[in-house]
N, C-alpha and C positions, 0 to 999 in steps of 0.2 A: 368755157371758151378755150380752144387749143392755145398752146403757148405762142404760136406764130400770130394768131389773131389778137391775143392779149398784147403782145409786143407791138404790133401795128397800131392797135387802138391807143396804147400809151404814147407812142411816138406822134401820132396824128392829133390826139385830143389834149393830152397833158404836156407832152414834150419831154425831152431828156437832156436838156442843156445844163450848163453850170448854174443857171438861175435857180435859186432855192424853191421858187414856186413850181418848178418843173421837177427837179431831181428829188426833192423830199417827197412830193406827192407820188412820183413814179415808184420810189422805194416802198412807200406805205401801201400802195395799191398792190404791188407784187407780194408783199408780205401777207396781205389779207387774202388775195386771190389764190396764191399758191403756197400759203403757209403750212398746210398739211404735208407738203412735199418740198422741204427746204432745197433739195438739189434742183428741182424744176424752177423754183423761184430764183435761185442764184444763177443758174445757167441762163435763164431768160434775161435777168438783169445784165449779165456780162455781154449778152449779144444784142442789146437794145440799140446800140449806136448812141452817139452823143457822149455824155459824161458817165460812161458805164462804170468806171471804177468807183465813183462816188455813189451812184445808185446801188451798185452791188454791195458796197461796204455798209451803207445804211440799212439796206434790206437784210444783210447778214447780221447786223447788230440787233435788229428787231427780232429776227428769228432766233438768235442766240438767247435773247432775253426771254423769249416765249418758250423755247424747247430745252434750253441748257445746252452745254457743249456736246453732250452725248446724243442730242437730237440732230446735230449737224453732220454732214458727210465727212467722215474721218479723212478720206483722201484729199478733200479740198482743204481741210484744216491743216493737214500735213504740208501741203503746198504753200499755204500762207506762212506757216511757221518757217519753212525752209527758205523761202524767198525773202521774207521781211524780218525774220527773227522775232515774230510776235507770238507770245504765248497767250492766246485768247481764252483759254479755259477758265482761269480765275475771274476774269472780267464777266464772262457769260454766266458763271455760277453765281457771282455776286448780284448781277442784275436779276437773275431768276429768283434768288432769295428775297430781294426787295419786292418783287412782284407778288410773292406768296406771303409776305409779312402781313399778318392779321387775317389771312384767308387760309385757315387750316385745311 
């Protein structure tokens, strides 16, 4: 499904409000549907409408745990670091290590 179609379906079927039953589900759907292309997932999340910052943050956290910091778009990470002063690399690496613990 093209990103616009996915975004429309999420907004219409799931919703993108501050309600957890919408924002959490929307973030997880994007991480699953576009997880192979983190930039596409995050750009779609940011453009959904509704509680986009929460949806994009949760989607990014899932993608960071899945791919590690090196798998996320470096320009987007640089913007987050510059704007928010957040160094997400150690968090993403720790989550990735937890994911792989016991799974060589």
